[in-house]
C-alpha positions in Angstrom: -42.1 15.8 12.6 -39.7 14.3 10.7 -40.6 11.4 7.8 -37.8 9.2 6.5 -37.9 6.9 3.3 -35.4 4.1 3.1 -35.2 2.7 -0.1 -34.3 -0.5 -1.4 -30.8 0.3 -1.7 -29.4 -3.1 -1.8 -26.2 -3.1 -0.1 -25.8 0.7 0.3 -27.7 3.9 1.4 -30.4 5.9 -0.4 -33.1 7.8 1.7 -35.1 11.2 1.6 -35.8 13.0 5.2 -39.2 14.9 4.8 -40.5 18.0 6.7 -42.7 20.9 7.2 -46.6 20.8 6.3 -47.0 18.7 4.6 -43.9 17.2 4.1 -42.9 20.0 1.6 -39.4 20.0 2.4 -37.3 17.3 1.5 -33.5 16.4 1.8 -32.0 13.3 -0.4 -29.6 11.5 1.5 -27.2 9.4 -1.1 -28.0 7.5 -4.4 -27.2 3.9 -3.5 -25.2 1.8 -5.8 -25.4 1.4 -9.8 -29.0 0.4 -10.3 -30.8 1.7 -7.5 -31.5 5.1 -9.5 -33.5 3.3 -12.2 -34.9 0.5 -9.9 -36.5 2.5 -6.9 -34.6 6.3 -6.4 -36.4 8.0 -9.4 -39.7 6.2 -9.3 -39.7 7.9 -5.6 -38.4 11.4 -6.7 -41.3 11.3 -9.3 -43.8 11.3 -6.8 -42.8 14.1 -4.6 -45.5 17.0 -4.6 -44.8 19.5 -7.6 -42.3 22.2 -6.2 -41.1 25.3 -8.3 -41.9 24.9 -12.3 -44.6 22.3 -11.5 -41.7 19.8 -10.8 -40.4 18.1 -7.7 -38.4 20.1 -5.8 -35.3 18.7 -3.6 -34.1 21.2 -1.0 -30.9 19.7 -0.5 -28.9 16.5 -1.7 -26.4 14.8 0.6 -23.5 12.6 -0.2 -22.4 11.5 3.0 -19.0 10.1 1.4 -17.6 9.2 -2.1 -18.1 5.5 -2.2 -20.1 3.8 -5.0 -22.9 2.2 -2.5 -23.8 5.9 -1.6 -22.5 7.8 -4.8 -23.7 6.0 -8.1 -27.6 7.2 -8.0 -26.5 10.6 -7.3 -24.5 10.9 -10.2 -27.0 9.5 -12.2 -29.3 11.9 -10.6 -27.3 14.9 -11.3 -26.3 13.5 -14.9 -30.0 13.6 -16.0 -30.9 16.7 -14.9 -27.5 18.3 -16.8 -28.7 16.3 -19.9 -32.2 17.9 -20.1 -30.7 21.2 -19.6 -27.9 20.9 -22.0 -30.6 19.1 -24.8 -33.2 22.2 -23.6 -35.8 19.7 -22.2 -38.1 19.9 -19.8 -35.8 18.9 -16.5 -37.1 16.4 -14.1 -36.3 17.5 -11.0 -35.3 20.6 -9.5 -32.1 20.4 -6.8 -31.5 23.6 -4.8 -28.4 22.6 -2.8 -25.8 19.8 -3.0 -24.0 18.9 0.2 -20.7 17.1 -0.6 -17.0 17.1 0.6 -14.8 16.5 -2.2 -11.5 14.9 -0.8 -9.4 17.5 -2.7 -11.6 20.1 -0.3 -10.8 18.0 2.8 -6.9 17.7 2.3 -6.6 21.3 1.3 -8.6 22.1 4.5 -5.7 21.4 6.2 -2.8 21.9 3.6 -3.7 24.1 0.8 -2.4 23.0 -2.7 -1.7 19.4 -1.2 -4.1 17.7 -3.6 -3.0 19.5 -6.5 0.7 18.4 -6.1 -0.8 14.8 -5.7 -3.3 14.8 -8.5 -0.9 13.1 -11.0 -0.3 10.1 -8.6 -4.2 10.2 -8.5 -5.2 10.2 -12.0 -2.6 7.0 -12.1 -4.4 5.2 -9.6 -7.7 5.8 -11.2 -6.3 4.2 -14.5 -4.8 1.1 -12.4 -7.4 0.7 -9.5 -11.0 -0.1 -9.8 -11.5 1.0 -6.4 -9.9 4.5 -7.0 -12.7 4.8 -10.2 -15.5 3.4 -8.0 -14.8 6.0 -5.4 -12.9 9.0 -6.3 -13.4 8.8 -9.9 -17.5 9.2 -9.0 -16.4 12.0 -6.6 -14.9 14.0 -9.1 -17.7 13.1 -11.7 -20.1 14.8 -9.0 -18.0 17.4 -8.7 -18.0 18.2 -12.2 -21.8 17.7 -12.8 -22.6 20.0 -9.7 -20.4 23.1 -11.1 -22.2 22.6 -14.5 -25.2 22.5 -12.5 -24.2 25.6 -10.4 -24.3 23.5 -7.5 -20.9 23.6 -5.9 -19.7 25.3 -2.9 -21.9 23.9 -0.2 -24.6 26.7 0.3 -25.3 27.6 3.7 -21.8 26.1 4.5 -19.7 27.8 2.3 -17.0 25.1 2.6 -16.5 21.7 3.5 -19.1 20.1 5.7 -16.7 19.7 9.0 -17.4 18.9 12.5 -19.2 21.6 14.8 -20.2 23.7 11.8 -24.0 24.4 11.9 -27.0 25.8 9.9 -30.7 25.9 9.3 -32.4 25.0 6.4 -35.9 26.3 6.6 -36.6 25.1 10.0 -34.4 21.9 10.0 -31.6 22.4 12.4 -28.7 20.8 10.8 -25.3 20.1 12.8 -22.5 18.6 11.7 -20.6 15.9 13.9 -17.9 14.3 11.7 -15.6 14.7 9.6 -13.5 15.8 12.4 -9.9 17.2 13.0 -8.2 13.8 13.5 -9.7 12.4 10.2 -8.5 15.4 7.9 -5.1 14.7 9.5 -5.1 11.3 8.7 -6.2 11.9 5.1 -3.4 14.8 5.0 -1.0 12.0 5.8 -2.3 9.6 3.3 -1.6 12.3 0.7 1.7 13.5 2.0 2.8 9.7 2.2 1.9 9.5 -1.9 3.5 12.6 -2.8 6.9 11.6 -0.7 7.1 8.3 -2.2 5.7 9.4 -5.8 3.6 6.1 -5.6 -0.1 5.8 -6.9 -0.5 2.2 -4.8 -0.5 4.6 -1.7 -3.7 5.8 -3.2 -5.3 2.9 -4.6 -4.6 1.0 -0.9 -6.4 3.8 0.7 -9.6 3.8 -1.2 -9.7 -0.3 -1.8 -9.4 -0.6 2.0 -12.2 2.3 2.2 -10.4 4.6 4.5 -10.2 7.7 2.7 -13.8 7.4 1.7 -15.0 6.3 5.4 -12.7 8.9 7.4 -14.5 11.7 5.1 -18.1 10.2 6.0 -20.4 13.0 6.7 -22.6 13.1 10.0 -25.3 14.7 10.5 -27.8 15.5 13.7 -31.1 16.8 12.4 -33.3 18.8 14.6 -37.2 19.8 13.7 -39.9 20.7 16.2 -38.5 18.3 19.1 -37.5 15.3 16.7 -33.9 14.4 16.2 -32.0 12.2 13.9 -28.3 10.8 13.4 -27.2 9.9 9.9 -24.1 8.3 10.3 -23.1 7.8 6.7 -20.0 5.1 6.8 -18.0 6.8 9.5 -16.5 5.1 12.5 -18.4 4.6 15.7 -15.4 6.9 17.5 -15.1 9.4 15.8 -18.9 9.9 15.9 -18.8 9.9 19.7 -15.7 12.3 20.0 -17.8 14.5 17.4 -21.0 14.5 19.5 -18.4 15.3 22.9 -17.0 18.1 21.3 -20.4 19.6 20.3 -21.3 19.0 23.9 -23.8 16.2 23.0 -22.4 13.8 25.3 -21.9 14.4 28.8 -20.5 11.2 30.1 -23.1 10.2 32.4 -26.2 9.9 30.4 -26.5 8.4 26.8 -27.7 10.8 24.0 -30.8 10.0 22.7 -32.2 10.7 19.3 -35.1 9.4 17.5 -33.6 7.5 15.0 -30.2 6.4 14.2 -29.2 5.3 11.0 -26.4 2.6 12.0 -22.8 3.3 10.8 -21.3 1.3 7.4 -24.7 -0.8 7.3 -24.1 -2.4 10.8 -20.5 -3.5 10.3 -18.6 -4.7 13.1 -15.8 -3.1 11.9 -16.8 0.6 12.2 -18.8 0.2 15.8 -18.3 -1.4 19.3 -20.2 -1.9 22.0 -19.8 1.4 23.9 -21.1 3.1 20.7 -24.7 1.9 21.5 -24.3 2.6 25.3 -23.6 6.3 24.4 -26.2 6.9 21.4 -29.7 5.6 22.3 -32.8 5.4 20.0 -36.5 4.8 19.1 -35.6 3.9 16.0 -32.3 2.0 14.5 -32.1 1.7 11.1 -29.9 -0.8 8.9 -29.4 -0.2 5.2 -28.1 -3.5 4.2 -28.8 -6.4 1.9 -27.1 -9.2 3.8 -25.3 -10.1 0.8 -22.3 -7.9 0.3 -19.8 -8.0 3.1 -22.1 -9.8 5.5 -23.9 -6.5 7.1 -25.0 -6.2 9.1 -22.9 -8.3 11.4 -24.5 -10.4 14.5 -22.1 -9.0 16.8 -23.6 -5.2 15.7 -27.2 -6.3 16.6 -25.8 -7.9 19.9 -24.5 -4.9 21.0 -27.2 -2.8 20.1 -29.8 -4.7 21.9 -27.6 -5.6 24.9 -27.1 -1.8 25.4 -30.8 -1.3 26.3 -32.7 -2.6 29.3 -34.7 -5.6 28.6 -38.3 -3.3 29.3 -37.2 -0.3 26.5 -39.3 -0.1 23.9 -37.8 0.7 20.6 -37.8 -0.8 16.7 -34.8 -2.1 14.6 -35.9 -1.6 11.0 -34.2 -3.3 8.3 -34.4 -2.2 4.3 -34.6 -5.7 3.4 -35.3 -9.1 4.6 -31.9 -10.7 5.9 -32.7 -14.2 7.2 -29.6 -14.4 9.2 -30.1 -10.9 10.9 -33.4 -11.4 11.7 -33.3 -14.8 12.8 -30.5 -13.2 15.5 -32.9 -10.1 16.2 -35.9 -12.8 16.7 -33.3 -14.6 19.9 -32.4 -11.4 21.3 -36.1 -10.6 21.5 -36.6 -13.2 24.3 -38.1 -11.1 27.2 -37.2 -7.9 25.5 -39.9 -5.3 24.6 -38.3 -4.0 21.5 -40.0 -4.5 18.0 -38.6 -5.7 14.5 -40.0 -4.0 11.1 -38.6 -5.1 7.9 -39.5 -3.3 4.4 -42.1 -5.4 2.7 -40.8 -6.6 -0.6 -43.5 -4.9 -2.8 -42.8 -1.4 -1.0 -40.0 0.2 -2.7 -38.9 2.3 0.4 -39.7 1.6 4.5 -41.5 4.7 5.9 -40.6 5.5 9.2 -42.4 8.6 10.9 -41.0 10.5 14.5 -42.8 12.8 16.4 -45.9 12.7 15.6 -47.4 12.3 19.0 -45.4 15.7 20.0 
């Protein structure tokens, strides 16, 4: 069985995956934007069962990509642990592993040394652009905190998490669906263009339109005791489908079925098309958003999801926040259909979903 705790991460992502007996293993995926760590994430982590040294033990922290609405809370978590260690105070949490793709690692995977040659331009962009500072700057800070805590290197993967990589974390199967070679090639092109032009605006533009962070977004397929979950970060739907095909998980005739699908990019209509939902079916669809930033989720995304399923299919669409226009859209779509809508109650810090209970 897999248990998911989707926190109120406002317009971002932050959730726990728990497995084992009784839920003794924990993966934390993303930390939400600024304020989420203090408002909900830290408290949820303190309520985890004590592990080694009598403090909550997190088996792995995974940052899907370096964007503020995913990274800010994780930076606060790691910084708090490092400060406690520096000051010889009790550490609040024990983190065993960190999985995180730095942009430098991804660029150098195809073009060794390229990221270092572009670094002066990145430093100038950090000074001039708030978008670069909010994403790349936080990614650099997380990398530095990880090195200080001895968490660098993506243990069990020994390098960047890219398409086709697989590992087992205790008895949890983990397959990396994205980023793929196409995404890495596009990242390399951006950096080569910046180097050729000597212009930090190329870097700034890449972060302003979110193309660099989203191209590098880690997509994971989890398997445990017959239960499956597809965790998509902010990746594009076509890149996810290509990764699933490359892994032999899509054969073109039948959709892939997973127990839980976290919708890419908070339900944005710019990241998916109808064919994504026709290719991947789930028992539980999760939208992590608040409807305030960027109009996430979009009504078209919800419509494509529902229209991809038969009228009598039974499944649940989960929302981490009450979003009036989204629930109204789903109410209209529910007519003569068998799906349900589940919204996190405002008094609850997390939306808890259990999959595989009846296996």
